[in-house]
Each structure stands twice: as structure tokens, then as C-alpha cells.
BALUMMI-891366 format. One record per residue (C-alpha): residue in three letters; y, z, x. Coordinates in steps of 0.5 Angstrom, whole numbers, padded with zeros to 4 digits, always signed. Layout:
ALAYZX;...
***
This chain:
MET-0193-0051+0038;ALA-0187-0051+0036;GLU-0190-0058+0031;MET-0195-0052+0030;ARG-0191-0046+0027;GLU-0186-0050+0024;SER-0192-0054+0018;GLU-0196-0048+0019;ASN-0188-0044+0016;VAL-0188-0049+0011;LYS-0196-0048+0009;ARG-0194-0041+0008;ALA-0187-0042+0005;SER-0190-0047-0001;VAL-0196-0042-0003;GLU-0192-0035-0002;PRO-0187-0038-0009;LEU-0193-0039-0012;SER-0196-0032-0011;LYS-0191-0029-0012;LEU-0191-0033-0020;LEU-0198-0031-0021;MET-0195-0024-0020;LEU-0190-0024-0025;ASN-0193-0027-0030;ILE-0198-0022-0030;HIS-0193-0017-0030;ARG-0189-0020-0036;ARG-0196-0020-0040;HIS-0197-0012-0039;GLN-0190-0011-0041;TYR-0192-0015-0047;SER-0197-0012-0049;VAL-0194-0004-0048;LEU-0189-0007-0053;VAL-0193-0010-0058;VAL-0197-0003-0058;LEU-0191+0001-0058;LEU-0189-0002-0063;THR-0195-0002-0067;VAL-0195+0006-0068;VAL-0188+0006-0069;GLU-0187+0001-0074;PHE-0194+0003-0079;GLY-0191+0011-0078;VAL-0197+0012-0074;LEU-0192+0018-0072;PRO-0188+0023-0077;HIS-0182+0022-0078;ASN-0176+0027-0079;GLN-0174+0029-0086;ILE-0165+0031-0085;GLY-0165+0034-0092;PHE-0160+0032-0098;PHE-0156+0034-0102;CYS-0156+0034-0110;ASN-0154+0029-0114;ASP-0149+0026-0109;PRO-0148+0019-0110;LYS-0148+0015-0103;ILE-0156+0016-0103;SER-0156+0014-0112;PHE-0156+0008-0112;LYS-0162+0003-0116;PHE-0166-0002-0111;THR-0164-0009-0112;GLY-0169-0012-0107;ASP-0167-0015-0100;THR-0162-0022-0100;ILE-0164-0023-0093;SER-0172-0021-0093;MET-0176-0020-0088;GLY-0180-0027-0088;LEU-0174-0030-0087;LEU-0170-0025-0082;ILE-0176-0026-0078;VAL-0175-0034-0078;GLY-0168-0034-0076;SER-0169-0029-0071;ILE-0176-0030-0068;VAL-0178-0037-0070;LEU-0173-0041-0071;PRO-0169-0040-0063;LEU-0174-0043-0060;ILE-0174-0049-0065;VAL-0166-0049-0061;MET-0167-0048-0054;TRP-0173-0054-0056;ILE-0168-0059-0060;CYS-0162-0057-0054;GLU-0166-0057-0048;CYS-0170-0065-0050;ILE-0163-0068-0053;CYS-0158-0066-0048;HIS-0162-0065-0041;ASN-0166-0070-0038;PRO-0173-0068-0036;ASP-0172-0070-0028;SER-0166-0064-0028;TYR-0172-0058-0027;ARG-0175-0057-0022;THR-0180-0051-0019;THR-0181-0048-0012;THR-0186-0052-0011;GLY-0181-0059-0011;CYS-0184-0061-0019;THR-0180-0064-0024;GLY-0181-0064-0031;SER-0182-0056-0032;ARG-0178-0056-0038;ALA-0184-0053-0042;LYS-0183-0047-0037;GLN-0177-0046-0038;ILE-0175-0046-0044;TRP-0181-0041-0046;SER-0179-0037-0039;TRP-0172-0036-0043;TYR-0176-0035-0050;GLY-0181-0030-0046;HIS-0174-0026-0044;TYR-0171-0026-0051;ALA-0178-0024-0054;VAL-0178-0019-0049;GLY-0171-0017-0052;ILE-0171-0017-0059;VAL-0178-0013-0059;THR-0175-0008-0054;LEU-0169-0006-0059;THR-0174-0006-0066;PHE-0177-0001-0062;VAL-0171+0002-0061;CYS-0169+0002-0068;ASP-0176+0005-0071;VAL-0175+0010-0066;ILE-0168+0012-0068;LYS-0170+0012-0075;ILE-0176+0016-0074;LEU-0172+0022-0071;ILE-0166+0021-0075;GLY-0169+0021-0082;GLU-0162+0019-0086;PRO-0163+0017-0093;ARG-0162+0011-0095;PRO-0157+0009-0101;HIS-0162+0008-0106;PHE-0166+0014-0103;PHE-0166+0018-0111;ASP-0169+0012-0114;THR-0174+0010-0108;CYS-0178+0018-0107;ARG-0176+0020-0113;PRO-0177+0028-0110;ARG-0180+0033-0113;GLU-0174+0038-0112;LEU-0169+0034-0115;HIS-0171+0036-0123;ASN-0169+0042-0121;CYS-0163+0041-0116;THR-0157+0046-0117;ASP-0151+0043-0112;GLY-0154+0046-0107;TYR-0157+0042-0100;VAL-0166+0041-0100;HIS-0167+0041-0094;SER-0175+0040-0095;PHE-0177+0035-0100;THR-0184+0032-0102;CYS-0182+0025-0105;THR-0187+0024-0112;ASN-0186+0017-0112;THR-0193+0014-0112;ASP-0192+0007-0115;ASP-0190+0003-0109;ALA-0193+0004-0103;TYR-0193+0009-0098;TRP-0189+0005-0092;PHE-0183+0003-0097;VAL-0183+0010-0100;SER-0184+0014-0092;ASP-0178+0008-0091;SER-0173+0011-0096;SER-0171+0016-0091;LYS-0171+0012-0084;SER-0163+0008-0086;PHE-0160+0009-0079;PRO-0159+0005-0077;SER-0160-0003-0079;GLY-0166-0006-0077;HIS-0163-0013-0080;SER-0157-0011-0077;ALA-0159-0010-0070;LEU-0164-0016-0070;SER-0159-0022-0073;SER-0153-0018-0069;PHE-0159-0020-0063;THR-0159-0026-0065;ALA-0153-0029-0066;ILE-0150-0027-0059;PHE-0156-0030-0055;LEU-0155-0037-0059;MET-0147-0037-0058;TRP-0149-0035-0050;TYR-0154-0040-0051;PHE-0149-0046-0053;GLN-0144-0044-0049;ASN-0148-0045-0043;ARG-0153-0050-0043;LEU-0149-0056-0048;PRO-0145-0060-0044;LYS-0137-0061-0044;ARG-0139-0068-0047;MET-0134-0071-0052;SER-0140-0072-0057;THR-0141-0064-0056;PHE-0133-0062-0056;ILE-0134-0061-0063;LEU-0141-0059-0064;LYS-0142-0053-0060;PRO-0135-0048-0063;TRP-0139-0050-0069;LEU-0146-0048-0067;GLN-0143-0042-0065;CYS-0140-0040-0071;ILE-0147-0042-0075;ALA-0149-0037-0071;LEU-0144-0033-0071;SER-0145-0032-0079;TRP-0152-0031-0079;GLY-0151-0024-0076;LEU-0145-0023-0080;VAL-0149-0025-0088;CYS-0155-0021-0084;SER-0150-0015-0084;LEU-0145-0015-0091;THR-0152-0017-0095;ARG-0155-0010-0092;ILE-0148-0006-0095;ALA-0148-0010-0101;ASP-0156-0009-0104;ASN-0154-0001-0103;ARG-0159-0001-0096;HIS-0156+0002-0091;HIS-0150+0006-0091;TRP-0144+0002-0087;TRP-0145+0006-0081;ASP-0152+0003-0081;VAL-0150-0004-0080;LEU-0144-0001-0075;ALA-0149+0002-0070;GLY-0155-0005-0071;ASP-0150-0008-0070;ILE-0147-0005-0064;LEU-0154-0004-0061;GLY-0156-0011-0063;VAL-0149-0014-0058;LEU-0151-0010-0052;PHE-0159-0012-0052;ALA-0157-0018-0053;ILE-0151-0018-0047;PHE-0157-0014-0043;ALA-0162-0019-0045;VAL-0158-0026-0042;LYS-0154-0023-0036;VAL-0160-0019-0033;LEU-0166-0023-0035;CYS-0165-0030-0038;GLU-0159-0030-0032;GLU-0154-0034-0037;PHE-0158-0039-0037;ARG-0158-0041-0031;LEU-0165-0046-0028;SER-0168-0041-0025;GLU-0173-0044-0021;GLY-0169-0050-0019;GLY-0162-0051-0016;VAL-0158-0057-0020;SER-0159-0059-0027;ARG-0156-0066-0029;ALA-0155-0067-0037;PHE-0153-0074-0039;SER-0154-0075-0032;GLU-0147-0071-0031;PRO-0148-0065-0025;ILE-0148-0058-0027;GLU-0148-0054-0022;ASN-0153-0047-0023;GLY-0150-0043-0017;HIS-0158-0043-0014;ILE-0161-0046-0008;SER-0168-0048-0009;PHE-0174-0048-0003;ASP-0174-0056-0006;ASP-0168-0057+0000;LYS-0171-0052+0004;ARG-0176-0056+0005;HIS-0174-0062+0005;GLN-0169-0058+0011;SER-0176-0055+0016;VAL-0179-0063+0014;ARG-0172-0066+0017;LYS-0173-0061+0023;LEU-0179-0062+0024;LEU-0178-0070+0025;SER-0171-0069+0030;ASN-0176-0064+0034;THR-0182-0070+0034;SER-0177-0076+0036;THR-0174-0071+0041;ASP-0180-0070+0044;MET-0181-0078+0042;THR-0175-0080+0047;GLU-0176-0075+0052;GLY-0183-0077+0054;ARG-0180-0085+0054;GLU-0174-0082+0059;MET-0180-0079+0063;ARG-0185-0085+0063;ASP-0178-0090+0065;VAL-0176-0085+0072;THR-0183-0085+0073;THR-0184-0093+0074;THR-0177-0093+0077;
***
């Protein structure tokens, strides 16, 4: 009876993690869907944004629009595509395939671990974008090139007073671009680039092994990640796309969201379902207790009980014989 109960416990313990993992994946898909829908509604101007007005002849919003040094396409590549490529390269080069363990004891789950970390990264960056867009709508601060892009009708007969409401007359550009001239605070470019920079710097620190070959490479990679955040932030001011306080607020938001994503969601890049990670055959303790070890302990206990019963049976036969 004891052996049957022990075997049933082992089977139950092997099934429960799979069901929990399935429910977790379903829950994450729902989260992603909700975030994407909300971001789409906000990003495409479905919700009306606030107008805070402007002062006539305000020099802070009288600059000409000269374009973007870091375009939206380049920002997407650097903040969405590049982190996934970086994680794949680092994990394939620095960590053996058998260093990833799952709750079912399977090996070779490198892809699952990378996609798990990137999934948390994607949730963080989509949520950050949504928060920035909501703040832009609620505040409605004019950009430095507001006069040049919006061309408000009230500007023609404007004195040195304050204009509370206005109507943009620019029909040469798309409506989204004209409306975006009143959404300066905070800087989305700065928020996303800072998020990516902190996330990658933390990843390099915890996932690159402490070897001589990576001892010099690690700080260089971290400097490159930091430079990405700084360049994206500073060019927003140089291009007259944002005020300096917009960039500062975006950087603060990006750093805070990155800290949350790394420490809470990614658990500082410790293997979420494994016990020990071996990089270049070097063990790296990550502070987790894997189910694989627990299952082996249960099997060893079951075999120990079986051998004990067999020994007691032999002793009983010996006593009966004598």
C-alpha cells in the first residue's frame, strides 16, 4: 500500500506542473490580447486627447519640424527585434542545451526559456507604450514644432495672451501626425529605449558567464546598450521633437518598468524551471529547486522502501527455516 501511494504521488506531481503551465500560458495570451487591443485603441486616436492651449509667440513651441534622427522603424528594430536576437545568440553561445531543465525533467528547453523571457519583455514594453500614450492624451502638451505642424487658426490674430482652445489648419500632413503635435509629454522614444537599455544591461550582467573571454566583452555590451538609450533620448531634444522634461520623464518611466520586468517578471534571468545552469560546463546556482530533483528523491525513497521490505522478507524466511 505504501508503494502504491508513493507511486501515485509521483504521478500526480508530474501531472500538476503541466496543468499549471498550460493555465499560465492561457492567462498570458489573454493578457497580451487585452494589452494589444488597448494599445491599438489609444495609438490610432480613437480616444480624444486633451488640449491645454498655448501662449502666443511662445518660443518653446515655435521650432521647425526637421524629421527624426531615430525613426519609428529604427526604434522598433532596436527595441523589439534586437533583444530577441541578442538573447538567442548569448544563450546559444554561452550555455549548453542540457543546462535547461523543465518541471517534467526534459532537457533542451532553451527555446522555451528564451521565449519566456522575451514574452515578459514584450508585456513590459507594450504596457509601457500604453501608459505613455494615455499620459500623452491626458496632458496634451504641445511639441516644440507645434506651430509649424498644427498651424492653429487662432495664431493669425493672436496677441501675447493665452489661447485656451485652437483648431489645426494643416491639411498637407496626415491627421495622426497633426494630432500628435499636441502629445509631447512624455517621450515615447526615450521610454522604450531606456527600457531596452536597462533590460539588456541586466541580462548581460546575469547571463554572461564569469569567464576571461567574457570579462572584457560584458562591459562593452552593457555600454552599447546604454548608448542606445542615451542616443535615442538626446536626439529627441536635438530634433526639436520633445522638451527636455519630456525626455526625462520618459527615461524615468522606462527605467522603472525595466526594473519591474527584470526583477518581478523575469526573476533576474534565473532559470525559472531549473535547478542549475551550466555555462561552458561551469555551474551557476540560480536559487531554484527543480521538480526533477524532487522526483528523483521520491524515486530513491520508493526504492529504499522496496529494498527494506525485501530484506525484512528474507529475514522472516530465515527465521522460519531455522
